[in-house]
C-alpha positions in Angstrom: 229.0 48.0 84.9 225.3 47.8 84.5 223.1 49.7 87.0 220.7 46.9 88.1 219.2 49.0 90.9 217.7 51.5 88.5 215.9 48.7 86.7 213.9 47.9 89.7 210.2 49.0 89.8 209.3 52.2 91.7 207.6 50.3 94.5 210.8 48.4 95.3 213.0 51.5 95.1 210.6 53.5 97.3 210.7 50.7 99.9 214.5 50.9 99.9 214.5 54.7 100.1 212.0 54.4 103.0 214.6 52.5 105.0 217.1 55.4 104.8 217.3 58.7 106.7 215.2 61.2 104.7 218.3 63.3 103.9 220.0 60.2 102.4 216.9 59.5 100.4 217.0 63.0 98.9 220.7 62.6 98.1 220.0 59.6 95.8 218.9 62.1 93.2 222.6 62.5 92.2 223.0 58.8 91.4 221.1 58.9 88.1 218.2 60.5 86.4 216.1 57.5 87.5 216.2 59.0 91.1 215.6 62.7 90.2 212.1 62.8 91.6 211.7 59.4 93.2 212.4 60.8 96.7 209.4 63.1 96.5 207.1 60.1 96.7 208.7 58.4 99.7 205.9 57.4 102.2 208.2 57.1 105.2 210.0 60.1 106.8 212.9 59.8 109.1 214.1 63.1 110.5 216.9 62.9 113.0 219.9 65.0 113.9 222.7 62.6 112.9 223.3 64.0 109.4 223.1 67.7 110.3 225.9 69.8 111.8 223.6 72.6 113.0 220.0 73.2 114.0 219.8 75.8 111.2 220.8 73.1 108.7 218.2 70.7 110.0 215.5 73.4 109.9 216.4 74.5 106.3 216.4 71.0 105.0 213.1 70.0 106.5 211.4 73.2 105.3 212.6 72.6 101.7 211.7 68.9 101.8 208.1 69.6 102.9 207.7 72.2 100.2 208.9 69.8 97.5 207.4 66.5 98.7 204.6 65.2 96.5 201.2 66.4 97.9 199.4 63.3 96.6 201.6 60.8 98.5 200.1 59.5 101.7 202.5 59.1 104.6 202.7 55.8 106.4 205.3 56.7 109.0 207.2 59.6 110.6 210.1 59.3 112.9 211.1 62.6 114.4 214.1 62.3 116.7 215.8 65.5 118.0 218.3 65.3 120.8 218.5 69.1 120.8 215.7 71.6 120.9 213.4 71.9 117.9 211.9 75.3 117.1 208.1 75.3 117.7 207.1 76.6 114.3 209.0 73.8 112.6 207.5 71.2 114.9 204.0 72.5 114.2 204.7 72.5 110.4 206.0 68.9 110.4 203.1 67.6 112.4 200.4 69.5 110.6 201.9 68.2 107.3 201.9 64.5 108.3 198.5 64.6 109.9 197.0 66.2 106.7 198.6 63.4 104.7 197.0 60.6 106.8 200.0 59.5 108.7 199.5 56.1 110.4 202.6 55.6 112.5 204.3 58.3 114.4 207.4 58.3 116.6 208.3 61.6 118.4 211.3 62.1 120.6 211.9 65.8 121.1 212.6 68.5 123.6 209.7 71.0 123.8 206.6 72.1 125.7 203.3 70.4 125.2 201.6 73.6 124.0 203.8 73.6 120.9 202.1 70.5 119.6 199.3 71.3 117.2 195.8 70.2 118.3 195.3 68.1 115.2 197.9 65.6 116.4 195.7 64.7 119.4 192.6 64.2 117.3 194.1 62.4 114.3 191.7 59.7 113.0 194.2 57.8 110.8 196.9 57.3 113.5 197.3 53.7 114.5 200.7 53.8 116.4 202.1 56.6 118.5 205.5 56.7 120.3 205.5 59.9 122.3 208.7 60.7 124.3 208.9 64.4 125.1 211.3 66.0 127.6 211.3 69.6 128.7 213.7 72.1 127.3 215.0 73.2 130.8 217.1 70.7 132.7 215.5 69.4 136.0 212.1 70.9 135.0 209.1 68.7 135.8 207.9 66.4 133.1 205.2 67.6 130.8 201.6 66.8 131.8 200.1 64.2 129.5 196.8 65.6 128.2 193.6 63.9 129.3 191.4 65.1 126.4 192.7 63.0 123.5 190.6 61.6 120.6 192.6 59.0 118.6 189.9 56.5 117.5 192.1 54.3 115.3 195.1 54.1 117.7 196.0 50.5 118.6 199.6 51.0 120.0 200.7 53.7 122.3 204.2 54.1 123.8 204.7 57.2 126.1 207.6 58.3 128.1 209.0 61.1 130.2 205.5 62.5 131.0 203.5 63.1 134.1 200.0 61.9 134.8 197.5 63.8 137.0 196.3 61.5 139.8 192.6 60.7 139.5 192.7 61.0 135.7 191.8 58.4 133.2 194.0 59.5 130.3 193.5 56.4 128.0 189.7 56.5 127.7 189.9 58.3 124.3 191.4 55.3 122.6 188.6 52.8 121.8 190.9 50.5 119.7 193.9 50.5 122.0 195.6 47.0 122.2 199.2 47.7 123.4 200.2 50.4 126.0 203.7 51.0 127.2 204.4 53.7 129.9 208.1 54.6 130.5 210.0 56.9 132.9 206.8 58.7 134.0 205.4 60.2 137.2 202.0 60.3 138.9 201.3 63.7 140.4 199.1 64.3 143.4 197.7 61.9 146.0 195.0 60.2 143.8 195.4 57.1 141.8 196.1 56.7 138.1 193.3 54.9 136.2 194.0 52.7 133.2 190.7 51.6 131.7 190.3 50.0 128.3 188.0 47.2 127.2 190.3 46.4 124.2 193.8 46.6 125.9 195.7 43.3 125.4 199.2 44.1 126.5 200.4 46.5 129.2 204.1 47.4 129.9 205.1 49.7 132.8 208.7 50.6 132.7 210.2 52.6 135.5 207.2 54.7 136.6 208.5 56.7 139.6 207.7 59.4 142.1 209.6 62.4 143.4 209.1 60.8 146.8 207.7 57.3 147.0 204.0 57.2 147.9 203.3 53.6 148.9 199.6 54.3 149.3 199.1 55.4 145.7 197.6 52.9 143.3 197.5 52.2 139.6 193.9 51.1 139.0 193.5 48.7 136.1 190.1 48.1 134.5 191.1 46.1 131.5 188.9 43.0 131.0 190.8 41.9 127.8 194.3 42.3 129.2 196.3 39.1 128.4 199.9 40.2 129.0 201.5 42.4 131.7 205.2 43.4 131.8 206.8 45.4 134.6 210.3 46.8 134.7 211.5 48.9 137.7 210.9 49.3 141.4 207.4 48.3 142.5 206.6 51.4 144.6 203.0 51.4 143.6 200.1 49.1 144.5 198.4 47.6 141.5 194.6 47.4 141.9 193.3 44.8 139.5 189.8 44.0 138.3 188.8 41.0 136.2 192.2 39.3 136.5 191.2 36.1 134.9 192.1 37.4 131.4 195.8 37.8 132.3 197.7 34.8 131.2 201.3 36.0 130.7 203.3 38.1 133.2 206.9 39.3 133.1 208.5 41.1 136.1 212.0 42.6 136.2 212.1 44.3 139.6 215.0 45.9 141.5 215.5 48.5 144.2 218.1 51.1 144.8 217.2 51.9 148.4 216.0 50.0 151.4 212.2 50.3 151.5 210.4 47.6 153.4 207.2 48.2 151.4 208.8 47.2 148.1 209.0 43.5 148.7 205.5 43.5 150.2 204.1 45.2 147.1 205.8 42.6 144.9 204.3 39.8 146.9 200.9 41.5 146.7 201.1 41.4 142.9 201.9 37.7 142.8 199.1 36.9 145.3 196.6 38.5 142.9 197.7 36.7 139.8 195.9 33.4 140.4 195.2 32.3 136.8 198.3 33.1 134.8 199.8 30.4 132.7 203.4 31.7 132.2 205.6 33.8 134.4 209.0 35.2 133.4 210.9 36.7 136.3 214.4 38.0 136.8 216.8 36.8 139.5 216.8 40.4 140.7 213.1 40.1 141.3 213.6 36.9 143.3 216.1 38.7 145.4 213.6 41.5 146.1 210.9 39.0 146.9 213.2 37.1 149.3 213.2 40.3 151.5 209.6 39.6 152.6 209.9 38.6 156.3 209.3 34.9 156.7 208.4 34.6 153.1 208.4 30.8 153.0 205.8 30.7 155.8 203.4 32.9 153.9 200.1 31.3 152.8 200.4 31.4 149.0 197.3 30.4 147.1 198.3 31.9 143.8 199.8 30.6 140.5 197.5 27.6 140.5 197.4 27.3 136.7 201.0 28.0 136.0 202.5 26.0 133.1 205.8 27.7 132.6 208.2 29.6 134.9 211.3 31.3 133.3 214.0 32.8 135.4 216.3 35.3 133.7 219.7 35.3 135.4 221.2 38.8 135.8 224.4 40.0 137.5 223.6 42.3 140.4 224.3 45.9 139.9 226.5 47.8 142.4 223.6 49.9 143.7 221.2 47.0 143.9 223.8 44.9 145.7 224.2 47.6 148.4 220.4 47.9 148.7 220.1 44.2 149.3 222.8 44.3 152.0 221.1 47.2 153.8 217.7 45.4 153.6 219.1 42.1 155.0 220.8 44.0 157.8 217.6 45.8 158.6 215.7 42.4 158.7 218.4 40.8 161.0 219.7 43.6 163.3 221.2 40.9 165.7 223.7 39.6 163.1 227.2 39.1 164.4 230.2 40.9 162.9 231.3 37.7 161.3 227.8 37.1 159.7 227.8 40.7 158.4 231.2 40.2 156.9 230.1 37.0 155.3 227.0 38.7 153.9 229.0 41.6 152.4 231.5 39.2 150.9 228.8 37.2 149.3 227.2 40.2 147.6 230.6 41.8 146.7 231.0 39.4 143.8 227.6 40.6 142.5 227.0 37.3 140.7 223.5 36.2 139.8 221.9 33.8 142.3 218.5 32.5 143.4 217.6 32.7 147.1 217.2 29.2 148.6 213.6 27.8 148.5 212.0 30.6 146.5 211.4 28.6 143.4 209.6 25.9 145.4 207.6 28.6 147.1 206.4 29.9 143.7 205.6 26.4 142.4 203.9 25.0 145.4 200.5 25.2 143.7 201.7 24.2 140.3 204.5 21.6 140.9 204.3 20.2 137.4 205.1 23.6 135.8 208.1 23.7 133.5 211.1 25.7 134.8 213.6 27.3 132.4 216.6 29.5 133.1 218.0 32.1 130.7 221.0 34.3 130.7 219.2 37.4 129.7 221.0 37.8 126.4 219.3 39.9 123.7 219.2 38.2 120.3 218.6 40.3 117.1 216.2 38.7 114.7 216.3 39.9 111.1 213.2 39.0 109.2 213.6 37.7 105.7 211.3 40.4 104.2 213.6 43.1 105.7 216.9 41.5 104.7 216.3 42.4 101.0 215.7 46.0 101.9 218.7 46.2 104.1 221.1 44.9 101.5 220.0 47.3 98.8 219.8 50.3 101.2 223.5 49.6 102.1 224.3 49.6 98.4 222.8 53.0 97.9 224.6 54.4 101.0 227.9 53.1 99.6 227.1 54.7 96.2 226.4 58.0 97.9 229.6 58.0 99.8 231.5 57.3 96.6 230.0 60.4 95.0 231.6 63.8 95.9 228.6 65.9 95.0 225.7 65.3 97.5 222.4 67.1 97.4 222.2 69.9 99.9 225.4 68.7 101.6 227.5 71.7 100.8 225.3 74.0 102.9 224.1 71.6 105.6 
């Protein structure tokens, strides 16, 4: 049977190898002489724990790989994903290597302390995309403090998670090209506000930013004159302080609450009152349930959403905790409810089915009655682009060939 894969040009084969885990890319050297040294020129590194039985095996493989990788090959992307602890010298060696080889895209998901990251990472001039998810090595230890003195002049996309921000700081001022910012599972320390200022930022996503104890007086101050899209997922504990809101045109809010805090619905309403010029709003049925907890909501003077063209409601089944929080909140709002009414309320939320509180859609659309309303089931669809399908098919072929071979490079010792 003719080996058609080996007849492909180097650029195509390198693209295929780049879609594999780095260990699998190295193992292709046993397929034929065509692959003996090809892996040394792979511009994409994927270093994760899935193919290594021990930390020692991972450390040994990475050390040997970096020693043998072609020095003249520029690196486009590194994905470093370690569920376990990574030894500091190895982390420093990996990051020093990729920075010195002009890495452009970096994804880091590790357990370590911030002082173990080399300083060159935070002043890399070639880096355009950074996903930075770092947890501490000790369980229940506070999140690492995100550094304020960063200098990444080419960075356009930043995703950060599991970090803490010092109140009063402006940690994103060192990114003059930043266009997309996502903050996940992070905390704000102290009593001061967190500042997000950027004249280039176009999209902001805040995902489950929380506090040890909710501080409803704390604000996230946004000074983002180019901001076009805002997405929020979580419990709206914080007040959002906006400036130059006219640039924001697209908003998505997926709010919920796990405890009965009266300030949460009021904060959510406050956000909507500020968003006067948006054109599209995507909101979950959970968010509408939270909003409905505002006392006498339908009597509130609502002057917002005047230019709304599209409203999309994502229907979601109520979670057990959220359902209980809604019951507690409604009982707190109506302490004079009879036992029969309480029983009816509990029975209604016991089913945990998605529903929209009566009158709330008309409330949101009162200033834009001609806006188009859509309902979705919140299903996630996987879209495979045509240009990636080719790579996927041939990468699968290589994986099958590797499994068929008994002798795998480095496999006997790792």
